[in-house]
The first five atom37 places (N, CA, C, CB, O) and aatype in JSON, in Angstrom:
{
  "aatype": [11, 15, 10, 11, 2, 10, 14, 3, 10, 6, 8, 10, 2, 6, 6, 0, 15, 19, 16, 10, 9, 3, 10, 15, 3, 2, 10, 10, 6, 3, 13, 16, 14, 10, 0, 11, 18, 11, 6, 10, 13, 19, 10, 2, 10, 7, 7, 2, 14, 11, 10, 11, 3, 13, 11, 5, 9, 6, 14, 10, 11, 3, 10, 11, 9, 8, 12, 10, 6, 10, 0, 7, 16, 14, 10, 15, 16, 5, 11, 2, 9, 1, 6, 11, 9, 13, 6, 6, 13, 11, 6, 10],
  "atom_mask": [
    [1, 1, 1, 1, 1],
    [1, 1, 1, 1, 1],
    [1, 1, 1, 1, 1],
    [1, 1, 1, 1, 1],
    [1, 1, 1, 1, 1],
    [1, 1, 1, 1, 1],
    [1, 1, 1, 1, 1],
    [1, 1, 1, 1, 1],
    [1, 1, 1, 1, 1],
    [1, 1, 1, 1, 1],
    [1, 1, 1, 1, 1],
    [1, 1, 1, 1, 1],
    [1, 1, 1, 1, 1],
    [1, 1, 1, 1, 1],
    [1, 1, 1, 1, 1],
    [1, 1, 1, 1, 1],
    [1, 1, 1, 1, 1],
    [1, 1, 1, 1, 1],
    [1, 1, 1, 1, 1],
    [1, 1, 1, 1, 1],
    [1, 1, 1, 1, 1],
    [1, 1, 1, 1, 1],
    [1, 1, 1, 1, 1],
    [1, 1, 1, 1, 1],
    [1, 1, 1, 1, 1],
    [1, 1, 1, 1, 1],
    [1, 1, 1, 1, 1],
    [1, 1, 1, 1, 1],
    [1, 1, 1, 1, 1],
    [1, 1, 1, 1, 1],
    [1, 1, 1, 1, 1],
    [1, 1, 1, 1, 1],
    [1, 1, 1, 1, 1],
    [1, 1, 1, 1, 1],
    [1, 1, 1, 1, 1],
    [1, 1, 1, 1, 1],
    [1, 1, 1, 1, 1],
    [1, 1, 1, 1, 1],
    [1, 1, 1, 1, 1],
    [1, 1, 1, 1, 1],
    [1, 1, 1, 1, 1],
    [1, 1, 1, 1, 1],
    [1, 1, 1, 1, 1],
    [1, 1, 1, 1, 1],
    [1, 1, 1, 1, 1],
    [1, 1, 1, 0, 1],
    [1, 1, 1, 0, 1],
    [1, 1, 1, 1, 1],
    [1, 1, 1, 1, 1],
    [1, 1, 1, 1, 1],
    [1, 1, 1, 1, 1],
    [1, 1, 1, 1, 1],
    [1, 1, 1, 1, 1],
    [1, 1, 1, 1, 1],
    [1, 1, 1, 1, 1],
    [1, 1, 1, 1, 1],
    [1, 1, 1, 1, 1],
    [1, 1, 1, 1, 1],
    [1, 1, 1, 1, 1],
    [1, 1, 1, 1, 1],
    [1, 1, 1, 1, 1],
    [1, 1, 1, 1, 1],
    [1, 1, 1, 1, 1],
    [1, 1, 1, 1, 1],
    [1, 1, 1, 1, 1],
    [1, 1, 1, 1, 1],
    [1, 1, 1, 1, 1],
    [1, 1, 1, 1, 1],
    [1, 1, 1, 1, 1],
    [1, 1, 1, 1, 1],
    [1, 1, 1, 1, 1],
    [1, 1, 1, 0, 1],
    [1, 1, 1, 1, 1],
    [1, 1, 1, 1, 1],
    [1, 1, 1, 1, 1],
    [1, 1, 1, 1, 1],
    [1, 1, 1, 1, 1],
    [1, 1, 1, 1, 1],
    [1, 1, 1, 1, 1],
    [1, 1, 1, 1, 1],
    [1, 1, 1, 1, 1],
    [1, 1, 1, 1, 1],
    [1, 1, 1, 1, 1],
    [1, 1, 1, 1, 1],
    [1, 1, 1, 1, 1],
    [1, 1, 1, 1, 1],
    [1, 1, 1, 1, 1],
    [1, 1, 1, 1, 1],
    [1, 1, 1, 1, 1],
    [1, 1, 1, 1, 1],
    [1, 1, 1, 1, 1],
    [1, 1, 1, 1, 1]
  ],
  "atom_positions": [
    [[43.79, 111.14, 106.46], [44.56, 110.85, 107.65], [44.62, 112.1, 108.52], [45.97, 110.35, 107.29], [44.99, 113.17, 108.04]],
    [[44.28, 111.98, 109.78], [44.29, 113.11, 110.7], [45.7, 113.37, 111.24], [43.32, 112.87, 111.86], [46.44, 112.43, 111.53]],
    [[46.04, 114.61, 111.36], [47.32, 114.99, 111.94], [47.09, 115.68, 113.28], [48.11, 115.91, 110.99], [47.83, 116.6, 113.64]],
    [[46.1, 115.26, 114.01], [45.8, 115.81, 115.33], [46.45, 114.95, 116.4], [44.26, 115.88, 115.56], [46.69, 113.76, 116.22]],
    [[46.74, 115.58, 117.52], [47.31, 114.92, 118.7], [48.66, 114.25, 118.43], [46.35, 113.89, 119.21], [48.97, 113.2, 119.0]],
    [[49.45, 114.86, 117.59], [50.79, 114.34, 117.33], [51.73, 114.75, 118.47], [51.34, 114.85, 115.96], [51.73, 115.92, 118.87]],
    [[52.51, 113.82, 119.0], [53.47, 114.2, 120.04], [54.71, 114.89, 119.46], [53.87, 112.98, 120.83], [55.33, 115.71, 120.12]],
    [[55.05, 114.53, 118.22], [56.19, 115.13, 117.54], [56.06, 114.86, 116.04], [57.54, 114.57, 118.1], [55.09, 114.26, 115.59]],
    [[57.04, 115.31, 115.28], [57.0, 115.14, 113.82], [58.01, 114.12, 113.32], [57.24, 116.48, 113.14], [58.23, 114.01, 112.12]],
    [[58.63, 113.4, 114.21], [59.68, 112.46, 113.83], [59.22, 111.38, 112.86], [60.23, 111.81, 115.06], [60.01, 110.94, 112.02]],
    [[57.98, 110.94, 112.94], [57.51, 109.84, 112.11], [56.64, 110.29, 110.94], [56.75, 108.86, 112.95], [55.97, 109.47, 110.31]],
    [[56.64, 111.57, 110.67], [55.88, 112.09, 109.54], [56.56, 111.63, 108.26], [55.78, 113.64, 109.59], [57.76, 111.83, 108.08]],
    [[55.8, 111.02, 107.37], [56.37, 110.5, 106.12], [56.94, 111.63, 105.28], [55.31, 109.73, 105.33], [56.39, 112.73, 105.23]],
    [[58.02, 111.33, 104.63], [58.65, 112.32, 103.76], [58.17, 112.1, 102.33], [60.2, 112.24, 103.84], [58.48, 111.09, 101.7]],
    [[57.43, 113.06, 101.84], [56.98, 113.03, 100.45], [57.34, 114.38, 99.83], [55.43, 112.74, 100.34], [56.82, 115.42, 100.23]],
    [[58.2, 114.34, 98.87], [58.73, 115.57, 98.28], [57.65, 116.46, 97.69], [59.73, 115.24, 97.22], [57.83, 117.68, 97.61]],
    [[56.54, 115.89, 97.26], [55.52, 116.67, 96.57], [54.48, 117.29, 97.5], [54.83, 115.81, 95.57], [53.51, 117.87, 97.02]],
    [[54.65, 117.18, 98.82], [53.69, 117.75, 99.76], [53.68, 119.27, 99.64], [54.02, 117.33, 101.21], [54.73, 119.92, 99.74]],
    [[52.5, 119.83, 99.41], [52.39, 121.29, 99.29], [51.57, 121.92, 100.4], [51.79, 121.65, 97.95], [51.63, 123.14, 100.59]],
    [[50.8, 121.13, 101.14], [49.96, 121.64, 102.22], [50.05, 120.72, 103.42], [48.5, 121.8, 101.75], [49.86, 119.51, 103.3]],
    [[50.33, 121.31, 104.58], [50.34, 120.54, 105.83], [49.54, 121.32, 106.86], [51.81, 120.28, 106.33], [49.8, 122.5, 107.11]],
    [[48.56, 120.65, 107.46], [47.75, 121.25, 108.52], [48.07, 120.54, 109.83], [46.23, 121.14, 108.18], [47.66, 119.41, 110.05]],
    [[48.81, 121.23, 110.68], [49.2, 120.69, 111.98], [48.53, 121.48, 113.1], [50.72, 120.71, 112.15], [49.05, 121.55, 114.21]],
    [[47.4, 122.08, 112.79], [46.7, 122.9, 113.79], [46.24, 122.06, 114.97], [45.52, 123.6, 113.15], [45.98, 120.86, 114.86]],
    [[46.13, 122.74, 116.1], [45.6, 122.14, 117.33], [46.36, 120.9, 117.79], [44.16, 121.78, 117.13], [45.77, 119.87, 118.1]],
    [[47.67, 121.02, 117.83], [48.54, 119.98, 118.36], [49.35, 120.56, 119.51], [49.47, 119.4, 117.25], [49.19, 121.73, 119.86]],
    [[50.21, 119.77, 120.08], [51.09, 120.23, 121.16], [52.54, 120.13, 120.72], [50.85, 119.39, 122.45], [53.4, 119.66, 121.47]],
    [[52.81, 120.57, 119.51], [54.14, 120.45, 118.91], [55.05, 121.58, 119.34], [54.03, 120.42, 117.39], [54.61, 122.71, 119.56]],
    [[56.34, 121.26, 119.46], [57.35, 122.27, 119.82], [58.43, 122.38, 118.75], [57.98, 121.93, 121.15], [58.94, 123.48, 118.5]],
    [[58.78, 121.26, 118.12], [59.88, 121.24, 117.15], [59.31, 121.08, 115.75], [60.87, 120.09, 117.47], [58.73, 120.05, 115.4]],
    [[59.49, 122.13, 114.95], [58.97, 122.12, 113.58], [60.08, 121.92, 112.55], [58.22, 123.42, 113.3], [59.81, 121.97, 111.35]],
    [[61.3, 121.71, 113.0], [62.43, 121.53, 112.1], [62.25, 120.41, 111.08], [63.66, 121.27, 112.89], [62.67, 120.57, 109.94]],
    [[61.62, 119.28, 111.45], [61.44, 118.22, 110.44], [60.66, 118.67, 109.2], [60.73, 117.05, 111.07], [60.74, 118.02, 108.16]],
    [[59.92, 119.74, 109.3], [59.15, 120.22, 108.14], [60.05, 120.85, 107.07], [58.11, 121.24, 108.58], [59.62, 121.03, 105.93]],
    [[61.27, 121.19, 107.42], [62.18, 121.83, 106.47], [62.51, 120.94, 105.28], [63.47, 122.22, 107.18], [62.98, 121.43, 104.26]],
    [[62.25, 119.64, 105.39], [62.53, 118.73, 104.27], [61.49, 118.81, 103.16], [62.61, 117.3, 104.78], [61.7, 118.27, 102.08]],
    [[60.38, 119.47, 103.42], [59.31, 119.59, 102.42], [59.55, 120.84, 101.57], [57.91, 119.65, 103.11], [58.94, 121.89, 101.79]],
    [[60.41, 120.72, 100.61], [60.85, 121.86, 99.8], [59.73, 122.48, 98.96], [61.97, 121.43, 98.89], [59.85, 123.63, 98.54]],
    [[58.67, 121.74, 98.7], [57.56, 122.25, 97.89], [56.39, 122.74, 98.75], [57.08, 121.17, 96.93], [55.32, 123.04, 98.22]],
    [[56.59, 122.81, 100.06], [55.51, 123.22, 100.97], [55.07, 124.64, 100.66], [55.97, 123.11, 102.43], [55.87, 125.57, 100.65]],
    [[53.78, 124.8, 100.43], [53.2, 126.07, 100.0], [52.29, 126.65, 101.09], [52.4, 125.89, 98.69], [52.26, 127.86, 101.3]],
    [[51.55, 125.78, 101.78], [50.62, 126.19, 102.83], [50.92, 125.41, 104.1], [49.13, 125.96, 102.38], [51.01, 124.18, 104.09]],
    [[51.09, 126.14, 105.21], [51.4, 125.51, 106.49], [50.52, 126.11, 107.58], [52.89, 125.67, 106.85], [50.56, 127.32, 107.82]],
    [[49.73, 125.27, 108.22], [48.86, 125.71, 109.31], [49.4, 125.15, 110.62], [47.38, 125.25, 109.07], [49.38, 123.94, 110.85]],
    [[49.88, 126.06, 111.47], [50.37, 125.7, 112.79], [49.5, 126.3, 113.88], [51.82, 126.16, 112.96], [49.85, 126.26, 115.06]],
    [[48.37, 126.86, 113.5], [47.47, 127.51, 114.44], [47.03, 126.58, 115.57], [0.0, 0.0, 0.0], [46.89, 125.37, 115.37]],
    [[46.83, 127.16, 116.74], [46.33, 126.39, 117.86], [47.35, 125.49, 118.53], [0.0, 0.0, 0.0], [46.98, 124.58, 119.28]],
    [[48.63, 125.72, 118.27], [49.69, 124.96, 118.94], [50.19, 125.8, 120.12], [50.87, 124.61, 117.94], [50.99, 126.72, 119.93]],
    [[49.74, 125.49, 121.34], [50.08, 126.32, 122.5], [51.55, 126.31, 122.88], [49.28, 125.88, 123.66], [51.99, 127.16, 123.67]],
    [[52.33, 125.38, 122.35], [53.76, 125.33, 122.66], [54.61, 126.1, 121.65], [54.23, 123.9, 122.72], [55.83, 126.15, 121.77]],
    [[53.95, 126.7, 120.66], [54.67, 127.52, 119.67], [54.78, 128.94, 120.23], [53.94, 127.52, 118.27], [53.88, 129.76, 120.07]],
    [[55.91, 129.2, 120.89], [56.07, 130.44, 121.65], [57.18, 131.34, 121.14], [56.33, 130.11, 123.07], [57.23, 132.52, 121.5]],
    [[58.08, 130.81, 120.32], [59.27, 131.57, 119.94], [59.51, 131.46, 118.44], [60.51, 131.07, 120.73], [59.31, 130.39, 117.86]],
    [[59.92, 132.55, 117.82], [60.2, 132.55, 116.39], [61.27, 131.52, 116.02], [60.64, 133.94, 115.95], [61.25, 130.97, 114.92]],
    [[62.19, 131.27, 116.94], [63.27, 130.31, 116.67], [62.72, 128.92, 116.35], [64.21, 130.23, 117.87], [63.39, 128.12, 115.68]],
    [[61.51, 128.62, 116.81], [60.92, 127.31, 116.53], [60.55, 127.14, 115.06], [59.69, 127.11, 117.39], [60.55, 126.02, 114.56]],
    [[60.23, 128.23, 114.37], [59.86, 128.13, 112.95], [60.93, 128.71, 112.03], [58.55, 128.85, 112.71], [60.82, 128.61, 110.8]],
    [[61.95, 129.29, 112.59], [63.02, 129.89, 111.78], [63.63, 128.92, 110.77], [64.1, 130.41, 112.69], [63.95, 129.35, 109.67]],
    [[63.81, 127.62, 111.09], [64.37, 126.69, 110.09], [63.51, 126.54, 108.84], [64.57, 125.33, 110.72], [63.96, 125.97, 107.85]],
    [[62.28, 127.03, 108.87], [61.37, 126.9, 107.72], [61.38, 128.12, 106.81], [59.96, 126.65, 108.22], [60.71, 128.12, 105.78]],
    [[62.12, 129.13, 107.16], [62.04, 130.41, 106.43], [62.49, 130.34, 104.98], [62.87, 131.43, 107.14], [62.12, 131.2, 104.18]],
    [[63.27, 129.34, 104.6], [63.73, 129.24, 103.22], [62.8, 128.41, 102.34], [65.11, 128.64, 103.18], [63.06, 128.25, 101.14]],
    [[61.73, 127.89, 102.91], [60.74, 127.15, 102.12], [59.91, 128.11, 101.29], [59.83, 126.28, 103.03], [59.96, 129.32, 101.51]],
    [[59.15, 127.59, 100.36], [58.33, 128.4, 99.46], [56.94, 128.7, 100.04], [58.19, 127.7, 98.11], [55.98, 128.85, 99.29]],
    [[56.84, 128.77, 101.35], [55.55, 128.96, 102.02], [54.92, 130.29, 101.62], [55.72, 128.88, 103.55], [55.52, 131.35, 101.77]],
    [[53.69, 130.21, 101.11], [52.94, 131.41, 100.75], [51.83, 131.71, 101.75], [52.34, 131.25, 99.36], [51.31, 132.82, 101.79]],
    [[51.48, 130.71, 102.55], [50.45, 130.92, 103.58], [50.91, 130.21, 104.85], [49.05, 130.39, 103.11], [51.1, 129.0, 104.87]],
    [[51.07, 131.0, 105.9], [51.5, 130.48, 107.19], [50.49, 130.9, 108.24], [52.93, 130.97, 107.55], [50.35, 132.09, 108.52]],
    [[49.78, 129.94, 108.83], [48.77, 130.24, 109.84], [49.35, 130.0, 111.22], [47.5, 129.37, 109.62], [49.84, 128.91, 111.52]],
    [[49.28, 131.03, 112.07], [49.8, 130.94, 113.43], [48.78, 131.35, 114.48], [51.04, 131.79, 113.56], [49.1, 131.43, 115.66]],
    [[47.55, 131.63, 114.06], [46.52, 132.09, 115.0], [46.33, 131.08, 116.13], [45.18, 132.32, 114.27], [46.37, 129.87, 115.91]],
    [[46.14, 131.59, 117.31], [45.92, 130.72, 118.46], [47.19, 130.17, 119.07], [0.0, 0.0, 0.0], [47.14, 129.24, 119.87]],
    [[48.34, 130.72, 118.69], [49.61, 130.34, 119.3], [50.14, 131.5, 120.12], [50.65, 129.91, 118.21], [49.85, 132.66, 119.8]],
    [[50.91, 131.24, 121.16], [51.52, 132.34, 121.9], [52.41, 133.21, 121.02], [52.33, 131.78, 123.07], [52.52, 134.42, 121.25]],
    [[53.04, 132.62, 120.02], [53.88, 133.38, 119.1], [53.09, 134.46, 118.38], [54.53, 132.45, 118.09], [53.6, 135.56, 118.17]],
    [[51.87, 134.16, 118.01], [51.07, 135.12, 117.23], [50.71, 136.38, 118.01], [49.8, 134.46, 116.75], [50.29, 137.37, 117.42]],
    [[50.86, 136.35, 119.32], [50.5, 137.52, 120.13], [51.71, 138.37, 120.5], [49.8, 137.07, 121.4], [51.56, 139.4, 121.15]],
    [[52.88, 137.96, 120.07], [54.08, 138.74, 120.4], [54.14, 140.03, 119.6], [55.33, 137.91, 120.15], [53.72, 140.09, 118.44]],
    [[54.67, 141.05, 120.23], [54.79, 142.36, 119.59], [55.71, 142.27, 118.37], [55.33, 143.4, 120.61], [56.79, 141.68, 118.43]],
    [[55.29, 142.85, 117.28], [56.04, 142.94, 116.02], [56.33, 141.59, 115.35], [57.34, 143.63, 116.28], [57.17, 141.52, 114.46]],
    [[55.65, 140.54, 115.77], [55.93, 139.22, 115.17], [55.49, 139.17, 113.71], [55.23, 138.12, 115.96], [56.13, 138.52, 112.89]],
    [[54.41, 139.85, 113.39], [53.93, 139.86, 112.0], [55.0, 140.43, 111.06], [52.62, 140.69, 111.89], [55.27, 139.87, 110.0]],
    [[55.6, 141.54, 111.46], [56.64, 142.16, 110.66], [57.85, 141.24, 110.52], [57.07, 143.5, 111.27], [58.42, 141.11, 109.43]],
    [[58.24, 140.6, 111.62], [59.4, 139.71, 111.59], [59.14, 138.53, 110.66], [59.73, 139.2, 113.01], [60.03, 138.12, 109.91]],
    [[57.94, 137.98, 110.7], [57.62, 136.85, 109.84], [57.67, 137.24, 108.37], [56.23, 136.28, 110.2], [58.22, 136.51, 107.55]],
    [[57.1, 138.39, 108.03], [57.13, 138.84, 106.63], [58.56, 139.17, 106.18], [56.22, 140.06, 106.45], [58.9, 139.02, 105.01]],
    [[59.37, 139.63, 107.11], [60.77, 139.94, 106.79], [61.58, 138.67, 106.54], [61.41, 140.74, 107.94], [62.4, 138.63, 105.62]],
    [[61.35, 137.64, 107.33], [62.11, 136.39, 107.23], [61.58, 135.41, 106.2], [62.14, 135.73, 108.56], [62.36, 134.76, 105.5]],
    [[60.26, 135.3, 106.11], [59.65, 134.38, 105.14], [59.37, 135.17, 103.86], [58.32, 133.74, 105.72], [58.29, 135.75, 103.7]],
    [[60.32, 135.18, 102.99], [60.3, 136.03, 101.79], [59.15, 135.74, 100.82], [61.59, 135.89, 101.05], [58.74, 136.62, 100.07]],
    [[58.63, 134.52, 100.82], [57.57, 134.14, 99.87], [56.17, 134.55, 100.32], [57.61, 132.63, 99.65], [55.23, 134.52, 99.53]],
    [[56.02, 134.94, 101.59], [54.69, 135.31, 102.08], [54.2, 136.6, 101.46], [54.7, 135.44, 103.6], [53.09, 137.05, 101.77]]
  ]
}
């Protein structure tokens, strides 16, 4: 099932055992619904041009994410964002 061209994450099925989500190349702004995936290990948000502020992914910082892809987002080009992400996302 493709997760491309999603307008939002409101209708994403909730499956507790999800460990990898690839949402690259979408136009998503609100990533808060992903916080319900407590077993999420890999998250690809690369290529989302509306991902501009750390506050958009901050609700995910307590997940067990070990790999977070942000390449191709405006957020990834912000000064010191790499340090902030490693500071907040303790599992990375």
